Structure formats: structure tokens, C-alpha cells
N, C-alpha and C positions, 0 to 999 in steps of 0.2 A: 503494499500500500503506500503509495506517495505522500508525502509530510501535508499536502495540500488536502487531500484528503481523509485524512485523517483527524489534523484542523475543522472541515465542515462536519467532521462525526463528531467531532467532540462538542464542537458550538450546536451541532442539533440537539444533543444529548442535554445538554444543559441545560439548552430553551425548554423542553421536554421536562426536565426535572421542574423549573421554575412554575412550570405550566402543571406539572402534578401537588407540586405546594400551593399552589394558588384554589385547585381545586378541593384541595385537602385543608381548605382552611381551618378547621377543626381542630386540627391536629396542634399543636400548642408548642411553643418553642421548647421549652421547659421539657416537652413530652420529648421531642427530637436531642435535646444534650443528655436525658437520662439513656436514652436507647442508642445513639448513635455519636456522643459526643460533637454536635455541631447542631446549627441551628441556622436559622433564614438571617440572624447576624450576621454568623460565621462569612457564610456564603456573601454579604455582603463585603464585608473585610477585608478577603481576598479578593472579590472582583477590583476593589479599590486598589489592591495592594497589587493586581497584576494590571490594572491600569500605570500605575504610578513607574511600575516598574519598565514598560514600555513608554513611557516619557508623556504620556497621558492624563490630563489632571481632572481625575473623578475623587471627588469629595465623599464621603462616608453618607451624608445625607442623600446624593445624586445614584450612588451605588446602590441604599437599601429601597431607593423607588425603584432600581431596576430589578430588584430583587422582589419586591413585594408587589410591584405592577399599582402603586400608589403612593405616594406620601408615607412615610413610615407612623406618624400621629394620627394618619386616618384608618389602615391600619389595624392600629393598637385601639383605638376608639371603636372598632366597629369588630374586631372580631377575635382581639388577646383578651383572653379570661384571667382571674386571680386565681394565682398557682395554690392547688392546695395543699395542705399540710402534708401530706402522706406525698406529693411531688416534692414538695423541697425538700421534705427525707429524705427522697430517693435520692435526688441529685448532690445533697450534701454527701449521702454514703458515696453515690460514687467517685464526687470530687475529693474525699479525704481517700481514698483507696488506692 
């Protein structure tokens, strides 16, 4: 496989991941952190870092908008739920392991 094809496939896969996350807004970031050790905010940080590495100025807010498909404040107000005590305990257990 040539480099451009690989890059195209990776980009399409990333777009598909973002769509999947968008289609499943009920999956909270804390759930992702507990299960997979990353969340939508992590993706935004990676997005901004990769842009920066290529000399493209993408700040964290712009990166979050690319990942969330809307301003983070809007996503948070409409989709983020308060973490349960069980979720907080599971995250604490994971981070102290």
C-alpha cells in the first residue's frame, strides 16, 4: 500500500470514529476514560498536537469543535451528564493502578 492510500484510509477511519462518537453521545467521556483510557478531549488534544507538529495553528477549542462537531460548551450543556459516584470511583481505581 502506498503512503497516500494509507493516509486516506487512516483519515477516513478517523472521520468514521468521530461519526460513531457523535452518533453515540450517551457514551460519556468518563466511560471512555474508564474503558479505553482516552476520551473525546484526548482526541482533541492529539488533533491539536498533530496540527502544531505540521505547522498548522489549531488551538484546543478549535480541535474540540472538530472532534465534538460543535462548540464544546454546547456539547457539554446538551449531552454531558454528571458523573456518578460509581464512575468516579472506577476512574480513580484505574488511575491509581
